[in-house]
C-alpha positions in Angstrom: -174.2 32.2 -28.6 -171.5 33.9 -30.7 -169.2 33.9 -27.6 -169.8 30.2 -27.1 -168.9 29.5 -30.7 -165.7 31.5 -30.4 -164.8 29.6 -27.2 -165.3 26.3 -29.1 -163.1 27.7 -31.8 -160.1 27.6 -29.4 -160.0 23.9 -30.3 -158.0 24.7 -33.4 -155.5 26.7 -31.3 -155.0 23.8 -29.0 -154.8 21.5 -32.0 -152.0 23.5 -33.6 -150.1 23.7 -30.3 -150.3 20.0 -29.5 -147.1 19.0 -31.2 -145.9 16.3 -28.7 -148.1 13.5 -30.1 -149.5 14.9 -33.3 -147.5 16.2 -36.2 -148.4 19.5 -37.8 -149.2 17.7 -41.0 -151.9 15.8 -39.2 -153.1 19.1 -37.7 -153.3 20.7 -41.1 -155.3 17.7 -42.4 -157.7 18.1 -39.5 -158.2 21.7 -40.3 -159.2 20.9 -43.8 -161.5 17.9 -43.3 -163.0 18.6 -39.9 -162.4 15.0 -38.8 -159.2 15.1 -36.8 -160.3 12.9 -34.0 -162.0 10.4 -36.2 -158.9 10.1 -38.3 -156.6 9.6 -35.4 -158.8 7.1 -33.6 -159.5 4.9 -36.7 -156.9 2.1 -37.1 -158.0 1.9 -40.7 -157.5 5.5 -41.5 -154.8 4.8 -44.0 -157.0 2.4 -45.9 -159.8 4.9 -45.9 -157.8 7.2 -48.2 -156.5 4.5 -50.6 -157.5 5.3 -54.1 -158.9 8.7 -53.1 -158.0 11.9 -55.1 -155.5 12.8 -52.4 -153.1 10.2 -53.6 -152.5 6.5 -54.5 -150.0 5.7 -51.8 -150.8 4.0 -48.5 -150.5 7.1 -46.5 -152.8 9.8 -45.1 -153.3 12.8 -47.4 -150.5 15.4 -47.1 -148.2 13.0 -45.2 -144.7 14.2 -45.4 -141.6 12.0 -45.4 -138.2 11.7 -47.0 -137.2 8.7 -49.0 -133.7 7.3 -48.3 -131.5 6.6 -51.3 -129.6 3.3 -51.7 -126.3 3.5 -50.0 -123.1 2.1 -51.6 -122.6 -1.6 -50.6 -126.2 -2.2 -49.7 -128.2 -4.9 -51.5 -130.5 -3.3 -54.0 -133.3 -5.9 -53.8 -135.5 -5.5 -50.8 -137.4 -8.1 -48.9 -140.4 -9.8 -50.4 -143.9 -9.8 -49.0 -147.4 -10.1 -50.3 -150.4 -7.8 -50.4 -153.9 -9.1 -49.5 -154.5 -9.6 -53.2 -151.5 -11.8 -53.5 -149.4 -9.5 -55.6 -145.6 -9.6 -55.3 -144.2 -6.8 -53.1 -140.6 -7.3 -54.0 -138.9 -4.0 -54.5 -135.7 -2.4 -55.4 -133.7 0.5 -53.9 -133.8 3.0 -56.7 -132.1 6.4 -56.2 -134.6 8.2 -54.0 -135.8 5.2 -52.1 -137.3 1.8 -52.2 -139.9 1.2 -54.9 -142.1 -1.9 -54.6 -142.8 -4.1 -57.6 -146.2 -5.4 -58.7 -147.3 -7.8 -61.5 -150.4 -5.7 -62.1 -150.3 -3.0 -64.8 -152.0 0.0 -63.2 -151.9 3.5 -64.5 -152.4 6.4 -62.1 -155.7 7.9 -63.1 -155.6 11.4 -64.7 -158.0 12.8 -62.1 -160.9 11.9 -59.8 -164.5 12.7 -60.1 -164.5 13.6 -56.4 -163.2 17.1 -56.0 -161.0 18.1 -53.0 -163.3 19.7 -50.5 -163.1 23.4 -49.7 -162.6 24.5 -46.0 -164.9 27.2 -44.8 -166.0 28.7 -41.5 -168.9 31.1 -42.3 -171.9 30.2 -44.4 -173.2 32.7 -47.0 -175.2 34.5 -44.4 -172.2 35.0 -42.1 -173.1 32.3 -39.5 -170.3 30.1 -38.2 -170.8 26.5 -39.4 -171.6 24.2 -36.6 -168.7 22.0 -35.6 -166.2 24.0 -37.5 -162.6 24.5 -36.3 -161.1 27.9 -36.8 -158.6 30.3 -35.2 -160.5 32.6 -32.8 -160.4 36.3 -33.5 -161.4 38.9 -31.0 -163.3 42.1 -31.5 -160.3 44.3 -32.2 -158.9 42.0 -34.9 -162.3 41.3 -36.5 -163.3 45.0 -36.7 -159.9 45.9 -38.1 -160.2 43.2 -40.7 -163.6 44.5 -41.7 -162.5 48.1 -41.8 -159.6 47.2 -44.0 -161.8 45.2 -46.4 -164.0 48.3 -46.8 -161.1 50.6 -47.2 -159.6 48.4 -49.9 -162.9 48.2 -51.7 -163.4 52.0 -51.6 -159.8 52.7 -52.7 -160.2 50.3 -55.7 -163.5 51.9 -56.7 -162.2 55.5 -56.7 -158.8 54.7 -58.3 -160.5 52.7 -61.0 -162.7 55.8 -61.7 -159.6 57.9 -61.8 -158.1 55.8 -64.5 -161.3 56.0 -66.5 -161.0 59.8 -66.2 -157.5 59.6 -67.7 -155.8 60.7 -64.5 -153.7 57.6 -64.3 -152.7 55.1 -67.0 -153.7 51.8 -65.5 -155.3 50.1 -62.6 -156.3 46.6 -61.3 -158.9 46.1 -58.5 -159.2 43.3 -55.9 -163.0 43.3 -56.1 -164.4 40.0 -54.8 -161.0 39.0 -53.4 -160.9 41.3 -50.3 -161.1 38.3 -47.9 -158.0 36.7 -49.4 -156.1 40.0 -49.0 -157.1 40.9 -45.5 -157.6 37.4 -44.1 -154.1 36.5 -45.1 -152.6 39.8 -43.9 -154.1 39.4 -40.5 -152.7 35.9 -40.0 -149.1 36.8 -41.0 -146.3 38.3 -39.0 -144.9 41.6 -40.0 -141.5 39.9 -40.3 -142.8 37.6 -43.1 -141.6 38.7 -46.5 -144.4 39.0 -49.1 -143.8 38.5 -52.8 -147.1 39.6 -54.4 -148.5 39.2 -57.9 -150.7 42.3 -58.4 -153.9 42.0 -56.4 -152.4 42.1 -52.9 -152.6 45.8 -52.0 -154.6 44.7 -48.9 -151.4 43.2 -47.4 -149.7 46.6 -47.6 -152.8 48.4 -46.3 -152.9 46.1 -43.3 -149.2 46.7 -42.6 -149.6 50.4 -42.5 -149.1 51.7 -46.1 -151.1 54.9 -46.2 -153.7 55.9 -48.8 -151.4 58.8 -49.8 -148.6 56.3 -50.5 -150.9 54.3 -52.7 -152.0 57.4 -54.6 -148.4 58.6 -54.9 -147.4 55.3 -56.6 -150.3 55.2 -59.0 -149.8 58.8 -60.0 -146.0 58.5 -60.2 -145.2 61.5 -58.0 -141.8 62.6 -56.6 -142.7 60.9 -53.4 -143.3 57.5 -55.2 -140.5 55.2 -53.9 -140.2 53.9 -57.5 -139.7 57.4 -58.8 -142.5 57.0 -61.4 -140.7 54.2 -63.2 -143.2 51.5 -62.5 -146.7 51.1 -63.8 -149.6 52.0 -61.4 -150.4 49.3 -58.7 -146.8 48.0 -58.9 -146.3 48.7 -55.2 -143.2 47.9 -53.1 -142.1 48.8 -49.6 -138.9 47.7 -47.9 -140.3 49.0 -44.6 -143.3 46.7 -44.9 -141.4 43.6 -46.2 -143.3 43.8 -49.4 -141.3 43.1 -52.6 -142.1 45.3 -55.5 -144.7 43.9 -57.9 -143.3 42.6 -61.2 -145.5 42.5 -64.3 -144.2 39.2 -65.8 -146.2 36.5 -64.2 -144.7 34.1 -61.6 -141.2 35.5 -61.6 -141.8 36.1 -57.9 -142.3 32.4 -57.1 -138.7 31.1 -57.6 -137.5 34.3 -56.0 -139.7 33.6 -53.0 -138.1 30.2 -52.5 -134.7 31.8 -52.5 -135.9 34.4 -50.0 -137.4 31.6 -47.8 -134.2 29.6 -47.9 -132.2 32.7 -46.8 -134.5 33.1 -43.9 -133.9 29.5 -43.0 -130.2 29.8 -43.2 -130.3 32.9 -40.9 -132.5 31.1 -38.4 -135.3 33.7 -38.7 -138.7 33.0 -37.2 -140.4 34.1 -40.4 -141.3 32.8 -43.8 -141.8 34.0 -47.4 -145.3 34.4 -48.7 -145.8 34.2 -52.4 -149.0 35.0 -54.2 -150.1 33.7 -57.6 -153.3 33.6 -59.7 -154.8 30.5 -61.2 -153.8 31.4 -64.7 -150.2 32.0 -63.7 -149.9 28.4 -62.4 -149.6 27.4 -66.1 -146.3 29.2 -66.2 -143.1 27.2 -65.9 -141.9 29.2 -62.9 -144.8 27.9 -60.8 -143.7 24.3 -61.2 -140.0 25.1 -60.8 -140.7 27.0 -57.6 -142.8 24.3 -56.1 -140.2 21.6 -56.8 -137.4 23.9 -55.6 -139.2 24.6 -52.4 -140.1 21.0 -51.7 -136.6 19.7 -52.3 -134.9 22.4 -50.3 -137.5 22.4 -47.5 -137.8 26.1 -47.9 -140.2 27.9 -45.5 -142.4 29.5 -48.1 -146.2 29.8 -48.2 -147.7 29.7 -51.7 -151.1 31.4 -51.9 -153.0 30.9 -55.1 -156.0 33.1 -55.7 -158.2 30.9 -57.9 -160.7 33.5 -59.1 -162.2 31.5 -61.9 -160.7 33.5 -64.8 -157.2 33.7 -66.2 -158.1 37.1 -67.8 -160.6 35.7 -70.3 -159.8 32.0 -70.0 -162.2 30.0 -67.8 -161.1 27.3 -65.5 -162.6 24.6 -67.7 -160.0 25.6 -70.4 -157.2 26.2 -67.9 -157.0 22.8 -66.1 -157.8 19.2 -66.7 -156.9 18.6 -63.0 -158.9 19.6 -60.0 -157.7 23.1 -59.9 -154.4 24.0 -58.2 -154.5 22.3 -54.8 -153.7 18.8 -56.3 -150.5 20.1 -57.9 -148.9 20.6 -54.5 -149.1 16.9 -53.7 -147.4 16.0 -56.9 -144.4 18.0 -55.7 -144.6 16.7 -52.2 -146.0 19.8 -50.6 -148.9 19.8 -48.0 -151.8 21.6 -49.6 -155.3 22.8 -48.7 -158.3 24.4 -50.5 -160.1 27.2 -48.7 -163.2 29.4 -49.4 -161.5 32.6 -50.5 -164.7 34.6 -49.9 -164.7 33.6 -46.2 -162.4 35.9 -44.3 -162.4 33.8 -41.2 -161.6 30.6 -43.1 -158.7 32.3 -44.9 -157.4 33.7 -41.6 -157.6 30.3 -39.9 -156.0 28.5 -42.8 -153.1 30.9 -43.2 -152.5 31.1 -39.5 -152.2 27.3 -39.3 -150.2 27.0 -42.5 -147.8 29.7 -41.4 -147.1 27.9 -38.1 -146.4 24.7 -40.0 -144.1 26.5 -42.5 -142.1 28.3 -39.8 -142.0 25.4 -37.2 -141.4 22.6 -39.6 -139.4 24.6 -42.2 -141.2 23.3 -45.2 -143.5 24.8 -47.9 -147.3 24.8 -48.0 -149.7 25.5 -50.9 -153.1 27.2 -50.3 -155.7 27.4 -53.0 -158.2 30.1 -52.2 -161.4 29.7 -54.2 -162.7 33.1 -54.9 -164.1 35.2 -57.8 -163.0 38.3 -59.6 -166.0 40.5 -59.8 -164.2 43.3 -61.6 -162.5 43.4 -65.0 -159.1 41.8 -65.1 -157.7 45.3 -65.4 -158.6 48.7 -67.0 -157.5 47.2 -70.3 -160.2 44.5 -70.1 -163.9 44.2 -70.6 -165.0 41.0 -68.8 -168.6 41.2 -70.1 -167.2 40.0 -73.5 -166.5 36.6 -72.0 -168.9 36.2 -69.0 -172.4 37.2 -68.4 -173.3 40.3 -66.3 -175.7 38.1 -64.3 -172.9 35.9 -63.2 -170.8 38.9 -62.1 -173.7 40.5 -60.3 -174.5 37.3 -58.4 -171.0 37.1 -57.0 -170.9 40.8 -56.4 -174.0 40.8 -54.2 -175.1 37.4 -52.8 -171.6 36.0 -52.4 -169.6 39.1 -51.5 -166.9 38.4 -49.0 -167.2 41.9 -47.5 -171.0 41.5 -46.9 -170.5 38.1 -45.4 -167.9 39.3 -42.9 -170.0 42.3 -42.1 -172.9 40.1 -41.0 -170.5 38.2 -38.8 -169.2 41.2 -36.9 -172.7 42.7 -36.6 -174.1 39.5 -35.1 -171.4 39.6 -32.5 -172.4 43.1 -31.6 -169.1 44.6 -32.8 -170.5 46.7 -35.6 -173.5 48.9 -36.3 -175.3 50.7 -39.1 -174.0 54.1 -37.9 -170.4 52.9 -37.8 -170.9 51.5 -41.4 -172.1 54.8 -42.7 -169.3 56.8 -41.0 -166.6 54.4 -42.2 -167.6 54.5 -45.9 -168.1 58.3 -45.9 -164.7 59.0 -44.1 -162.8 56.5 -46.2 -164.1 57.9 -49.5 -163.2 61.4 -48.3 -159.6 60.2 -47.4 -159.1 58.5 -50.7 -160.3 61.5 -52.7 -158.0 63.8 -50.7 -155.0 61.5 -51.3 -155.8 61.5 -55.1 -156.2 65.2 -55.2 -152.8 65.7 -53.4 -151.0 63.2 -55.7 -152.6 64.8 -58.8 -151.1 68.2 -58.0 -147.7 66.8 -56.8 -144.6 67.4 -58.8 -143.3 64.4 -60.8 -139.8 62.9 -60.4 -136.9 64.6 -62.2 -135.9 63.5 -65.7 -132.5 62.4 -64.4 -134.2 59.7 -62.4 -134.8 57.8 -65.6 -131.1 57.1 -65.7 -130.1 56.5 -62.1 -130.3 53.7 -59.5 -129.0 51.0 -61.8 -125.2 51.7 -61.8 -123.1 53.2 -59.1 -121.7 55.5 -61.7 -123.8 56.3 -64.8 -122.0 54.8 -67.9 -121.3 56.8 -71.0 -124.1 55.2 -73.1 -126.7 56.3 -70.5 -125.2 59.7 -70.3 -125.6 60.0 -74.1 -129.2 58.9 -73.9 -130.0 61.5 -71.2 -128.4 64.2 -73.4 -130.5 63.1 -76.4 -133.7 63.2 -74.4 -132.9 66.7 -73.0 -132.1 67.9 -76.5 -135.5 66.6 -77.8 -137.3 68.3 -74.9 -135.7 71.6 -75.8 -136.5 71.3 -79.5 -140.1 70.1 -79.0 -141.3 71.3 -75.5 -144.9 71.1 -76.5 -144.6 67.3 -76.8 -143.5 66.7 -73.2 -145.3 67.1 -69.9 -144.6 70.4 -68.1 -144.7 68.9 -64.6 -141.5 66.8 -65.0 -138.5 68.8 -63.7 -135.6 68.8 -66.2 
């Protein structure tokens, strides 16, 4: 039965590849709403969407087009026709394109009571939903996805405990968001450049970043590429096309548009992938980046992890709009909402979106609806603003890891013995990496003053001298494992 379902899932692959008669925008719409054939066959499809939350124009949702500006010497008043209600359709060629007139005073509503639907593939028990369209994954990819989700979960648990023991200064987990991490990573190309926020360690894990490298960064050892100058979990790797995490929120989004445009100029078969949390979409850089990407047709994939809480701010206080997905349309960007706790749905969505981004050279916005089951960081106590019962429900009955495990088990790709062995061996590997990093020498003191200027300026030389003098006068106040 599972094999039959996977065979039927090839429909989405054929759908994405059918570009001669169907645009990729239409394919993306089909993936979201599961009604591709009905939409294409219905001559009244445009009218079906009129007044719906996807927009107030007479076009299908996520339709993409450019408006032609008025050219010099052309008449500015367009032809006149009438709507069915008798309203005047005379328009004028404003800069940006023709705008029709109407004698009716109509305000665009602030929002709709009908929420944008959320695309999913697996139900809560790990069964594929009948009639669903999704990118087929074989045993090798599915098992690797599951193993990576467990590894990420285990690493987070142990490094969080290490922080609580005082062995590292800070940590943030991806608990509850493993499917967003791994489902996205599995659908991307290694040539795609990732600009993370701070819960995307799973992308690096999938691309081959080792547990020892994670530990070296968190402990700030001499083998840390950042030489101990970044906070823990601020990973970065040129070899894995993973731009170093930056603490200030959303600074990575405008940068991602620039990266994407450079890929476009160089004719690369790749895109930029930028992550952001729901709370960070209230930052100005989010809006600037979306507009920048839309206007420049930059091949960038925006992935928003809507985990319900902007630290302690609930969604009800974060948005008046229907979450994040509707913001894409306002900027002219095709957008979709996906179940972020469904690894197969995330994989299918990112796979289809990436193909659109690269082939059509334009941005896409994905809103992954998930839930942060851990604290925001080790500086937070989330039980102060949400109930333990709510957290436990999402940790257990709605766990993305458990749901995907049920899927691979039902396909005969995973067993109880393999589960036991994986969790035991992964825990052993993480503990070994931590023990190694804990004993490793720290970067040299001089590394505090290098790698900014080709030649260290006099003011930094004076600062280094002052620090060394302080260490000599008060050696008991400084760590002994930092070489001078």
